[in-house]
KOLDRENRO-324896 format. One record per residue (C-alpha): chain; z, x, y. Coordinates in pm, 1 decimal. Last residue first. Example, Ala and Ser with C-alpha at 12.3 -4.5 7.8 and 13.67 -1.06 7.14 Angstrom:
// KOLDRENRO-324896
+--------+----------+----------+----------+
| chaine |        Z |        X |        Y |
+--------+----------+----------+----------+
|      A |    714.0 |   1367.0 |   -106.0 |
|      A |    780.0 |   1230.0 |   -450.0 |
+--------+----------+----------+----------+
// end
This chain:
// KOLDRENRO-324896
+--------+----------+----------+----------+
| chaine |        Z |        X |        Y |
+--------+----------+----------+----------+
|      A |   -746.3 |    519.2 |   3539.0 |
|      A |   -631.6 |    874.6 |   3642.3 |
|      A |   -398.8 |    799.1 |   3891.3 |
|      A |   -246.8 |    526.7 |   3665.9 |
|      A |   -223.4 |    734.4 |   3387.5 |
|      A |   -106.4 |   1037.4 |   3557.6 |
|      A |    187.2 |    806.0 |   3715.6 |
|      A |    279.5 |    637.4 |   3355.5 |
|      A |    304.0 |    991.4 |   3211.6 |
|      A |    533.8 |   1106.3 |   3431.5 |
|      A |    735.7 |    805.7 |   3410.4 |
|      A |    714.0 |    833.9 |   3045.3 |
|      A |    840.5 |   1218.8 |   3096.9 |
|      A |   1145.4 |   1115.9 |   3306.5 |
|      A |   1226.6 |    876.3 |   3038.3 |
|      A |   1191.0 |   1140.6 |   2778.1 |
|      A |   1429.0 |   1402.9 |   2989.0 |
|      A |   1680.4 |   1103.6 |   2998.5 |
|      A |   1661.9 |   1021.4 |   2629.8 |
|      A |   1703.6 |   1389.4 |   2545.2 |
|      A |   2036.0 |   1391.8 |   2746.9 |
|      A |   2173.5 |   1087.0 |   2645.1 |
|      A |   2067.8 |   1211.3 |   2277.7 |
|      A |   2268.8 |   1529.5 |   2287.6 |
|      A |   2626.0 |   1411.9 |   2287.0 |
|      A |   2556.5 |   1174.2 |   1975.7 |
|      A |   2354.4 |   1424.2 |   1799.5 |
|      A |   2601.7 |   1708.0 |   1835.7 |
|      A |   2862.3 |   1465.9 |   1714.7 |
|      A |   2689.7 |   1366.9 |   1426.7 |
|      A |   2615.9 |   1724.8 |   1297.1 |
|      A |   2997.3 |   1853.0 |   1369.9 |
|      A |   2939.7 |   2157.0 |   1565.5 |
|      A |   2974.6 |   2520.2 |   1433.3 |
|      A |   2721.2 |   2624.2 |   1699.5 |
|      A |   2497.5 |   2793.3 |   1399.9 |
|      A |   2520.8 |   2497.0 |   1173.9 |
|      A |   2473.0 |   2213.1 |   1446.4 |
|      A |   2181.9 |   2419.8 |   1581.2 |
|      A |   2039.1 |   2432.6 |   1246.2 |
|      A |   2056.2 |   2052.5 |   1162.4 |
|      A |   1875.0 |   1966.3 |   1478.2 |
|      A |   1614.6 |   2215.5 |   1424.1 |
|      A |   1586.7 |   2042.5 |   1055.4 |
|      A |   1546.0 |   1698.4 |   1207.0 |
|      A |   1720.7 |   1433.4 |   1028.5 |
|      A |   1975.4 |   1385.1 |   1312.0 |
|      A |   1684.0 |   1325.7 |   1534.9 |
|      A |   1718.8 |   1546.8 |   1865.4 |
|      A |   1470.9 |   1832.2 |   1826.2 |
|      A |   1221.5 |   1674.5 |   1613.6 |
|      A |   1219.2 |   1310.4 |   1779.4 |
|      A |   1158.6 |   1475.8 |   2119.2 |
|      A |    924.5 |   1744.1 |   1997.4 |
|      A |    689.6 |   1493.2 |   1843.1 |
|      A |    665.8 |   1296.5 |   2184.8 |
|      A |    618.8 |   1617.9 |   2397.3 |
|      A |    316.4 |   1756.2 |   2192.7 |
|      A |    147.4 |   1395.4 |   2159.8 |
|      A |    197.1 |   1314.6 |   2547.2 |
|      A |     66.4 |   1687.9 |   2607.8 |
|      A |   -220.1 |   1607.1 |   2415.5 |
|      A |   -289.0 |   1321.8 |   2609.5 |
|      A |   -245.3 |   1484.9 |   2918.8 |
|      A |   -514.0 |   1763.1 |   2831.8 |
|      A |   -765.4 |   1454.4 |   2723.7 |
|      A |   -710.0 |   1260.2 |   3043.5 |
|      A |   -741.4 |   1584.9 |   3240.0 |
|      A |  -1079.6 |   1649.7 |   3117.1 |
|      A |  -1312.5 |   1708.0 |   2788.6 |
|      A |  -1553.1 |   1438.1 |   2806.3 |
|      A |  -1675.9 |   1186.3 |   2524.3 |
|      A |  -1690.7 |    914.5 |   2754.8 |
|      A |  -1345.9 |    973.6 |   2894.1 |
|      A |  -1179.6 |    667.9 |   2778.7 |
|      A |  -1328.8 |    691.5 |   2401.3 |
|      A |  -1226.8 |   1034.8 |   2418.3 |
|      A |   -844.6 |    918.7 |   2482.2 |
|      A |   -881.7 |    706.5 |   2183.3 |
|      A |  -1039.1 |    959.9 |   1963.6 |
|      A |   -733.3 |   1194.4 |   2059.8 |
|      A |   -468.0 |    933.7 |   2001.6 |
|      A |   -575.5 |    840.9 |   1647.0 |
|      A |   -665.3 |   1182.8 |   1460.7 |
|      A |   -361.7 |   1355.3 |   1665.5 |
|      A |   -107.8 |   1056.0 |   1551.6 |
|      A |    -77.1 |   1137.7 |   1190.8 |
|      A |    -79.6 |   1498.0 |   1188.3 |
|      A |    120.1 |   1560.3 |   1483.1 |
|      A |    390.4 |   1320.3 |   1361.4 |
|      A |    390.5 |   1505.0 |   1015.6 |
|      A |    451.8 |   1852.9 |   1241.1 |
|      A |    696.2 |   1677.9 |   1440.8 |
|      A |    935.6 |   1575.2 |   1163.7 |
|      A |   1275.9 |   1369.4 |   1190.4 |
|      A |   1115.2 |   1080.1 |   1039.5 |
|      A |   1262.3 |    824.5 |   1236.7 |
|      A |   1287.6 |   1049.3 |   1553.4 |
|      A |    928.1 |   1168.8 |   1506.2 |
|      A |    797.6 |    821.2 |   1458.8 |
|      A |    942.9 |    670.5 |   1781.9 |
|      A |    868.2 |   1017.0 |   2001.7 |
|      A |    522.7 |    982.8 |   1868.5 |
|      A |    478.2 |    617.4 |   1972.7 |
|      A |    653.2 |    701.7 |   2295.9 |
|      A |    421.5 |    972.0 |   2415.3 |
|      A |    104.1 |    785.9 |   2305.6 |
|      A |    235.9 |    479.9 |   2480.8 |
|      A |    310.0 |    674.8 |   2810.6 |
|      A |    -59.6 |    880.7 |   2792.8 |
|      A |   -224.5 |    540.6 |   2711.1 |
|      A |    -53.2 |    334.6 |   2941.4 |
|      A |   -348.4 |    274.9 |   3200.1 |
|      A |   -640.4 |    290.6 |   2986.2 |
|      A |   -463.6 |     36.8 |   2769.3 |
|      A |   -251.1 |     62.5 |   2452.9 |
|      A |    -56.9 |   -242.9 |   2341.8 |
|      A |   -287.9 |   -330.9 |   2058.1 |
|      A |   -212.8 |     -5.9 |   1879.4 |
|      A |    191.0 |   -125.3 |   1878.6 |
|      A |    218.3 |   -330.6 |   1548.3 |
|      A |     -9.9 |   -101.0 |   1326.0 |
|      A |     99.2 |    232.0 |   1465.7 |
|      A |    467.3 |    154.7 |   1374.4 |
|      A |    353.6 |     16.2 |    996.7 |
|      A |    147.7 |    328.6 |    952.0 |
|      A |    438.4 |    553.1 |   1050.0 |
|      A |    669.0 |    395.1 |    797.0 |
|      A |    416.6 |    370.0 |    534.6 |
|      A |    661.4 |    336.1 |    223.7 |
|      A |    514.1 |    626.3 |     84.2 |
|      A |    502.7 |    850.3 |    373.5 |
|      A |    879.3 |    762.7 |    467.1 |
|      A |    941.8 |    863.7 |    107.6 |
|      A |    818.4 |   1188.7 |    176.9 |
|      A |   1010.5 |   1243.1 |    496.6 |
|      A |   1319.5 |   1098.2 |    335.2 |
|      A |   1256.1 |   1398.8 |     85.1 |
|      A |   1248.8 |   1680.4 |    342.0 |
|      A |   1556.6 |   1553.9 |    502.4 |
|      A |   1714.9 |   1571.1 |    179.6 |
|      A |   1606.1 |   1925.6 |    156.2 |
|      A |   1730.7 |   2002.5 |    473.6 |
|      A |   2043.1 |   1846.0 |    447.2 |
|      A |   2102.2 |   2086.2 |    119.0 |
|      A |   1986.9 |   2401.1 |    322.5 |
|      A |   2232.5 |   2305.9 |    603.9 |
|      A |   2529.4 |   2314.1 |    347.5 |
|      A |   2379.0 |   2641.5 |    185.9 |
|      A |   2340.7 |   2823.1 |    499.4 |
|      A |   2695.6 |   3043.9 |    471.5 |
|      A |   2601.9 |   3076.0 |     91.4 |
|      A |   2293.4 |   3303.9 |    185.8 |
|      A |   2515.9 |   3518.7 |    431.1 |
|      A |   2773.0 |   3526.2 |    147.9 |
|      A |   2452.9 |   3701.8 |    -73.6 |
|      A |   2369.3 |   3936.2 |    184.8 |
|      A |   2703.8 |   4056.2 |    218.6 |
|      A |   2726.5 |   4135.3 |   -140.1 |
|      A |   2409.9 |   4328.8 |    -86.8 |
|      A |   2579.9 |   4515.9 |    150.4 |
|      A |   2865.8 |   4591.4 |     -9.9 |
|      A |   2645.3 |   4706.1 |   -324.9 |
|      A |   2469.1 |   4924.7 |   -107.9 |
|      A |   2782.9 |   5076.0 |     -3.0 |
|      A |   2885.0 |   4977.7 |    326.3 |
|      A |   2891.2 |   5036.9 |    748.8 |
|      A |   2793.7 |   5406.2 |    620.8 |
|      A |   2534.9 |   5427.2 |    944.2 |
|      A |   2283.2 |   5510.4 |    684.1 |
|      A |   2332.8 |   5200.6 |    500.1 |
|      A |   2375.0 |   5031.2 |    843.3 |
|      A |   2033.9 |   5130.2 |    932.1 |
|      A |   1877.5 |   5068.9 |    590.3 |
|      A |   2001.6 |   4716.8 |    547.6 |
|      A |   1908.4 |   4626.7 |    894.4 |
|      A |   1569.4 |   4741.3 |    887.8 |
|      A |   1516.1 |   4547.3 |    573.9 |
|      A |   1651.5 |   4247.8 |    743.1 |
|      A |   1409.5 |   4290.8 |   1065.5 |
|      A |   1112.7 |   4363.4 |    803.6 |
|      A |   1205.4 |   4024.5 |    613.3 |
|      A |   1240.8 |   3837.7 |    948.4 |
|      A |    889.8 |   3940.2 |   1074.6 |
|      A |    734.7 |   3823.7 |    722.5 |
|      A |    883.8 |   3502.7 |    777.8 |
|      A |    782.0 |   3464.1 |   1131.1 |
|      A |    409.3 |   3547.4 |   1077.3 |
|      A |    244.3 |   3466.8 |   1381.3 |
|      A |   -120.0 |   3351.9 |   1316.9 |
|      A |   -458.9 |   3485.3 |   1461.1 |
|      A |   -419.0 |   3835.7 |   1286.5 |
|      A |   -417.2 |   4086.0 |   1537.1 |
|      A |   -262.4 |   3874.7 |   1854.6 |
|      A |    -25.6 |   3621.1 |   1640.2 |
|      A |     63.0 |   3927.5 |   1403.5 |
|      A |    163.3 |   4129.9 |   1697.9 |
|      A |    344.3 |   3850.9 |   1881.0 |
|      A |    564.5 |   3816.4 |   1562.2 |
|      A |    629.4 |   4168.4 |   1491.3 |
|      A |    725.0 |   4258.3 |   1847.3 |
|      A |    951.4 |   3955.7 |   1866.2 |
|      A |   1090.2 |   4045.4 |   1535.4 |
|      A |   1157.0 |   4384.8 |   1575.7 |
|      A |   1300.9 |   4313.3 |   1910.5 |
|      A |   1556.1 |   4058.0 |   1752.6 |
|      A |   1638.8 |   4336.5 |   1480.7 |
|      A |   1652.0 |   4601.9 |   1765.6 |
|      A |   1882.3 |   4431.7 |   2000.9 |
|      A |   2225.0 |   4397.5 |   1802.5 |
|      A |   2231.5 |   4677.8 |   1568.5 |
|      A |   2061.1 |   4973.6 |   1655.3 |
|      A |   2097.6 |   4914.1 |   2056.7 |
|      A |   2431.5 |   4745.6 |   2017.1 |
|      A |   2553.2 |   5035.8 |   1810.3 |
|      A |   2842.0 |   4940.2 |   1568.1 |
|      A |   3144.9 |   5135.9 |   1499.1 |
|      A |   3255.0 |   5233.4 |   1160.1 |
|      A |   3615.8 |   5314.5 |   1080.2 |
|      A |   3729.1 |   5035.3 |    902.3 |
|      A |   3420.3 |   4830.6 |    744.2 |
|      A |   3302.9 |   4544.6 |    969.2 |
|      A |   3454.4 |   4179.0 |    861.8 |
|      A |   3289.8 |   3899.0 |    663.9 |
|      A |   3570.8 |   3612.8 |    621.1 |
|      A |   3445.2 |   3392.5 |    913.2 |
|      A |   3065.9 |   3428.4 |    757.2 |
|      A |   3191.7 |   3266.8 |    427.5 |
|      A |   3371.0 |   2989.2 |    614.1 |
|      A |   3060.4 |   2759.3 |    611.8 |
|      A |   2938.3 |   2564.7 |    904.2 |
|      A |   2851.1 |   2214.2 |   1003.4 |
|      A |   3169.8 |   2130.4 |   1163.9 |
|      A |   3344.7 |   1831.2 |   1006.2 |
|      A |   3518.0 |   1666.5 |   1368.7 |
|      A |   3797.7 |   1431.9 |   1345.3 |
|      A |   4039.4 |   1655.1 |   1558.2 |
|      A |   3712.1 |   1711.2 |   1818.6 |
|      A |   3581.7 |   2062.9 |   1837.4 |
|      A |   3615.2 |   2314.8 |   2111.0 |
|      A |   3965.1 |   2194.5 |   2159.3 |
|      A |   4130.7 |   2395.8 |   2458.1 |
|      A |   4304.2 |   2090.4 |   2576.9 |
|      A |   4176.3 |   2053.7 |   2914.1 |
|      A |   3838.7 |   2244.8 |   2904.7 |
|      A |   3728.6 |   2137.2 |   2531.9 |
|      A |   3839.0 |   1788.0 |   2590.5 |
|      A |   3679.5 |   1783.1 |   2928.2 |
|      A |   3363.9 |   1913.9 |   2766.3 |
|      A |   3350.0 |   1648.0 |   2490.2 |
|      A |   3418.8 |   1376.8 |   2706.3 |
|      A |   3146.0 |   1500.2 |   2945.6 |
|      A |   2924.1 |   1534.8 |   2614.4 |
|      A |   2966.6 |   1137.5 |   2542.4 |
|      A |   2787.1 |   1054.4 |   2854.3 |
|      A |   2757.5 |   1276.3 |   3121.8 |
|      A |   2785.2 |   1616.2 |   3246.7 |
|      A |   2719.2 |   1724.3 |   3585.7 |
|      A |   2363.8 |   1823.7 |   3726.1 |
|      A |   2397.7 |   2177.0 |   3926.1 |
|      A |   2664.7 |   2278.4 |   3710.1 |
|      A |   2473.7 |   2595.3 |   3609.3 |
|      A |   2451.9 |   2476.2 |   3227.9 |
|      A |   2364.5 |   2136.3 |   3314.1 |
|      A |   2080.0 |   2226.5 |   3544.1 |
|      A |   1959.0 |   2506.0 |   3301.1 |
|      A |   1940.1 |   2279.9 |   3021.2 |
|      A |   1765.5 |   1984.2 |   3239.8 |
|      A |   1507.9 |   2246.5 |   3300.9 |
|      A |   1451.4 |   2339.5 |   2935.5 |
|      A |   1416.9 |   1928.2 |   2859.9 |
|      A |   1204.4 |   1864.8 |   3179.2 |
|      A |    945.2 |   2125.8 |   3097.1 |
|      A |    911.2 |   2016.4 |   2724.4 |
|      A |    901.3 |   1658.1 |   2828.7 |
|      A |    653.2 |   1683.3 |   3100.4 |
|      A |    407.9 |   1859.2 |   2879.5 |
|      A |    165.8 |   1795.4 |   3169.0 |
|      A |    154.6 |   2180.8 |   3281.2 |
|      A |     88.4 |   2271.5 |   2908.2 |
|      A |   -205.7 |   2050.8 |   2864.7 |
|      A |   -456.6 |   2296.8 |   2967.7 |
|      A |   -357.0 |   2575.3 |   2735.7 |
|      A |   -349.0 |   2307.4 |   2441.1 |
|      A |   -681.9 |   2220.0 |   2558.7 |
|      A |   -816.9 |   2581.0 |   2573.5 |
|      A |   -697.5 |   2625.5 |   2223.7 |
|      A |   -946.3 |   2326.6 |   2089.9 |
|      A |  -1216.6 |   2482.9 |   2241.7 |
|      A |  -1128.0 |   2825.9 |   2069.0 |
|      A |  -1083.9 |   2646.4 |   1738.7 |
|      A |  -1410.4 |   2473.8 |   1711.5 |
|      A |  -1619.6 |   2175.3 |   1794.4 |
|      A |  -1400.9 |   1970.6 |   2022.4 |
|      A |  -1643.0 |   1745.6 |   2131.2 |
|      A |  -1487.3 |   1452.4 |   1953.3 |
|      A |  -1251.7 |   1544.6 |   1712.4 |
|      A |  -1372.4 |   1833.4 |   1504.0 |
|      A |  -1084.5 |   2076.7 |   1590.5 |
|      A |   -787.4 |   1874.8 |   1693.0 |
|      A |   -561.8 |   1927.4 |   1419.1 |
|      A |   -613.7 |   2305.1 |   1432.9 |
|      A |   -501.0 |   2288.8 |   1817.5 |
|      A |   -210.9 |   2092.3 |   1754.9 |
|      A |   -103.9 |   2384.2 |   1474.4 |
|      A |   -179.9 |   2652.7 |   1705.8 |
|      A |     42.4 |   2495.9 |   1964.4 |
|      A |    311.8 |   2452.6 |   1730.5 |
|      A |    319.3 |   2792.7 |   1590.9 |
|      A |    341.8 |   2973.9 |   1931.6 |
|      A |     44.6 |   3091.3 |   2106.5 |
|      A |    -14.7 |   2770.1 |   2350.1 |
|      A |    362.2 |   2826.7 |   2461.4 |
|      A |    526.0 |   2516.1 |   2632.4 |
|      A |    601.4 |   2370.1 |   2278.8 |
|      A |    776.5 |   2652.1 |   2186.7 |
|      A |   1026.8 |   2591.7 |   2489.7 |
|      A |   1103.5 |   2238.3 |   2385.9 |
|      A |   1170.0 |   2323.6 |   2007.8 |
|      A |   1400.2 |   2614.4 |   2082.2 |
|      A |   1590.2 |   2565.3 |   2422.3 |
|      A |   1709.0 |   2188.2 |   2366.2 |
|      A |   1882.2 |   2275.9 |   2038.2 |
|      A |   2089.1 |   2582.4 |   2109.4 |
|      A |   2154.4 |   2402.0 |   2458.8 |
|      A |   2276.2 |   2130.2 |   2279.6 |
|      A |   2468.8 |   2277.7 |   2001.1 |
|      A |   2631.7 |   2497.6 |   2280.6 |
|      A |   2785.4 |   2174.3 |   2434.0 |
|      A |   2856.1 |   2037.3 |   2112.2 |
|      A |   3060.7 |   2312.9 |   2013.2 |
|      A |   3239.8 |   2253.2 |   2356.5 |
|      A |   3294.0 |   2520.7 |   2641.1 |
|      A |   3636.6 |   2665.5 |   2638.0 |
|      A |   3541.3 |   3021.1 |   2784.0 |
|      A |   3665.9 |   3161.8 |   2497.8 |
|      A |   3496.5 |   2921.5 |   2247.4 |
|      A |   3183.2 |   2998.6 |   2438.1 |
|      A |   3194.8 |   3346.5 |   2374.5 |
|      A |   3301.4 |   3313.7 |   1990.8 |
|      A |   2992.9 |   3068.7 |   1973.3 |
|      A |   2714.0 |   3285.6 |   2139.1 |
|      A |   2574.3 |   3525.7 |   1909.9 |
|      A |   2565.3 |   3284.6 |   1623.4 |
|      A |   2452.9 |   2980.8 |   1825.4 |
|      A |   2184.6 |   3186.8 |   1994.0 |
|      A |   2058.2 |   3330.7 |   1659.3 |
|      A |   2077.0 |   3018.7 |   1458.7 |
|      A |   1918.8 |   2810.6 |   1731.0 |
|      A |   1630.1 |   3033.0 |   1809.3 |
|      A |   1551.0 |   3156.3 |   1468.4 |
|      A |   1426.7 |   2829.9 |   1314.1 |
|      A |   1239.9 |   2698.0 |   1637.9 |
|      A |   1073.2 |   3026.4 |   1624.2 |
|      A |    886.7 |   3252.4 |   1896.4 |
|      A |   1108.3 |   3208.8 |   2212.8 |
|      A |   1406.8 |   3388.3 |   2171.0 |
|      A |   1431.6 |   3459.5 |   2518.6 |
|      A |   1448.4 |   3091.9 |   2648.6 |
|      A |   1730.6 |   3059.9 |   2408.7 |
|      A |   1915.5 |   3380.6 |   2556.3 |
|      A |   1851.0 |   3245.0 |   2892.3 |
|      A |   2047.0 |   2893.7 |   2801.0 |
|      A |   2331.4 |   3088.1 |   2607.0 |
|      A |   2352.1 |   3291.0 |   2907.1 |
|      A |   2378.8 |   3014.1 |   3151.7 |
|      A |   2638.4 |   2835.6 |   2907.4 |
|      A |   2846.4 |   3131.4 |   2898.5 |
|      A |   2841.9 |   3169.6 |   3288.4 |
|      A |   2919.8 |   2829.8 |   3333.5 |
|      A |   3228.6 |   2845.0 |   3094.1 |
|      A |   3361.7 |   3164.6 |   3255.4 |
|      A |   3279.0 |   3530.8 |   3155.7 |
|      A |   3528.1 |   3811.4 |   3253.3 |
|      A |   3257.9 |   4064.0 |   3251.3 |
|      A |   3490.9 |   4247.1 |   3000.8 |
|      A |   3421.9 |   3917.6 |   2770.5 |
|      A |   3054.3 |   4000.0 |   2789.4 |
|      A |   3092.9 |   4338.2 |   2602.5 |
|      A |   3346.6 |   4204.8 |   2373.2 |
|      A |   3116.6 |   3949.1 |   2272.2 |
|      A |   2826.7 |   4193.8 |   2204.1 |
|      A |   3086.7 |   4407.5 |   1991.7 |
|      A |   3194.6 |   4103.1 |   1833.0 |
|      A |   2824.4 |   4011.5 |   1724.9 |
|      A |   2751.1 |   4391.7 |   1646.4 |
|      A |   3023.8 |   4409.1 |   1386.7 |
|      A |   2789.6 |   4572.1 |   1129.0 |
|      A |   2917.8 |   4299.3 |    892.1 |
|      A |   2905.9 |   4025.7 |   1129.2 |
|      A |   2520.4 |   4102.7 |   1244.5 |
|      A |   2476.6 |   4186.3 |    840.4 |
|      A |   2588.0 |   3823.1 |    777.9 |
|      A |   2386.2 |   3679.2 |   1060.5 |
|      A |   2072.2 |   3861.9 |    910.9 |
|      A |   2132.4 |   3725.7 |    571.9 |
|      A |   2151.9 |   3380.3 |    689.1 |
|      A |   1844.4 |   3441.3 |    869.4 |
|      A |   1664.4 |   3558.9 |    547.0 |
|      A |   1801.9 |   3235.9 |    380.3 |
|      A |   1675.7 |   3037.1 |    655.3 |
|      A |   1329.3 |   3145.0 |    683.1 |
|      A |   1310.7 |   3132.5 |    286.4 |
|      A |   1426.3 |   2787.2 |    336.3 |
|      A |   1139.8 |   2698.2 |    565.4 |
|      A |    869.6 |   2854.9 |    372.3 |
|      A |    964.1 |   2678.0 |     61.1 |
|      A |    957.9 |   2380.0 |    215.5 |
|      A |    614.0 |   2418.4 |    376.0 |
|      A |    464.0 |   2568.4 |     23.7 |
|      A |    564.9 |   2275.7 |   -192.5 |
|      A |    807.4 |   2201.7 |   -456.4 |
|      A |   1066.9 |   2048.0 |   -253.7 |
|      A |    928.6 |   1687.4 |   -151.7 |
|      A |    748.7 |   1646.3 |   -454.6 |
|      A |    951.2 |   1774.5 |   -700.7 |
|      A |   1263.3 |   1585.0 |   -530.3 |
|      A |   1037.4 |   1270.9 |   -483.5 |
|      A |    986.7 |   1280.1 |   -845.5 |
|      A |   1354.3 |   1306.2 |   -935.5 |
|      A |   1419.3 |   1005.5 |   -706.4 |
|      A |   1153.2 |    796.3 |   -885.0 |
|      A |   1263.3 |    904.4 |  -1233.9 |
|      A |   1648.4 |    777.3 |  -1122.5 |
|      A |   1573.6 |    467.7 |   -938.1 |
|      A |   1289.7 |    356.2 |  -1140.4 |
|      A |    989.2 |    292.5 |   -860.2 |
|      A |    968.2 |    -49.4 |   -702.6 |
|      A |    851.1 |    125.2 |   -394.8 |
|      A |   1149.3 |    -61.0 |   -183.0 |
|      A |   1393.5 |     98.3 |   -449.2 |
|      A |   1282.6 |    460.3 |   -368.2 |
|      A |   1302.1 |    390.0 |     -3.3 |
|      A |   1651.9 |    267.2 |    -50.1 |
|      A |   1708.8 |    579.8 |   -256.0 |
|      A |   1583.8 |    814.8 |     33.3 |
|      A |   1800.4 |    657.0 |    277.4 |
|      A |   2111.4 |    700.9 |     76.5 |
|      A |   2052.8 |   1055.4 |     25.7 |
|      A |   1988.6 |   1068.1 |    390.7 |
|      A |   2361.6 |    903.6 |    458.2 |
|      A |   2505.4 |   1167.2 |    155.6 |
|      A |   2392.5 |   1458.9 |    374.0 |
|      A |   2463.7 |   1341.8 |    694.5 |
|      A |   2826.5 |   1246.8 |    665.9 |
|      A |   2965.0 |   1109.2 |    963.2 |
|      A |   3018.4 |    777.0 |    792.0 |
|      A |   2917.8 |    539.9 |   1047.8 |
|      A |   2672.6 |    751.4 |   1251.7 |
|      A |   2515.7 |    926.1 |    929.1 |
|      A |   2499.3 |    544.1 |    774.3 |
|      A |   2304.3 |    412.5 |   1071.6 |
|      A |   2046.5 |    689.4 |   1075.5 |
|      A |   1992.6 |    709.8 |    677.4 |
|      A |   1976.9 |    334.8 |    663.1 |
|      A |   1725.8 |    322.4 |    937.7 |
|      A |   1516.9 |    594.6 |    800.0 |
|      A |   1488.3 |    417.1 |    459.3 |
|      A |   1449.1 |     65.0 |    609.4 |
|      A |   1178.5 |    127.4 |    853.3 |
|      A |    896.6 |     44.2 |    597.1 |
|      A |   1076.5 |   -265.1 |    494.0 |
|      A |    941.8 |   -417.7 |    845.7 |
|      A |    588.7 |   -443.0 |    661.9 |
|      A |    580.4 |   -216.4 |    352.6 |
|      A |    299.2 |      5.8 |    465.0 |
|      A |    -60.0 |     86.4 |    351.4 |
|      A |     -2.7 |     -2.0 |     20.8 |
+--------+----------+----------+----------+
// end
């Protein structure tokens, strides 16, 4: 079937509602998957195991999990070398207050621009101790990590998302090749209102120019007045394995070798592979950086080879909870496809789209689908072949501002759902790295994300009115 009518929304809705009610993301998403299996009429046991094999036995999931494994190892090696503590001590000597800690986190999130997976994990892990000392809530740190990962990457044409969107556009209308598609992606950046508003808003919040509001205001007051960076009822999405890893006595880390060099290696390798090979090799860059850490730490006598291997294993254990939630998130994405969640949403909204509201409706549809499926890439794959031909029908087949703005609406809408849905991998990773309760992170971030989305809709309405 193309879709199961309104029942097509049930798996995602069940997962979302239960996540907020039970505060247990893993069980909630699992229940959503089982509801989806039931809707399709499959045997509950065999249907579920089939979903597991379909969702987890593919290259995309293996790639994401591999990245997370190597990031877990790298973070553990950071801990073992003492580099994170050394960086925190360096910042502490500057007597950084809450505002300064937030600004540093924001700038660091922009600096790690090459991967929406590595960025939140790196920034959250590095800054958690510093923001804790400055009495910044874990919810705020998770928000900063999340809103400077995916949004930043949507503004970079050479990053993975831009390259992916360009690939999807090849063959649509007059876009005959990758070069023409890349040109469209480059021109769409000024119209990517959501990416721009999200990143700028983090800066305004971090500097205090824009005061906190909603649940985040309460979380910040709790941290500032009571010294509680997490609430009494929170279940931080963090493992205690990393907390147990301590540097070897008598060793002293080098910030240049043990802290900055690994990040520089990843950035350099990512940019080099993108320029030379036409695609950023993030996983390969992480493997090289981890290998570098192993070799340098071994010769610095920070541990025997066995001790370093044991540290790496602890690093893998530390991300296990997030890996399980990611696995369930991929499962619910598969079952959402089977019940036709996106197809149903499109079927009930396609008649609303007119030339004047094309851009705003494109953004809202992509945002809605991405939020309820937890995937931007899936949203792009679904919506690009629908929205871009519609835009070309309004331009007479010409590549002009309407085309650029439509591409930006697709990109921004998918980003909204990807970085603030409780089903999204980057949202999960941000909670993990910041040591925040996952549901608390979603609840406190959502009003900020909705604000940026509202401003984006207004921007697209203005552009649509001017161009119509």
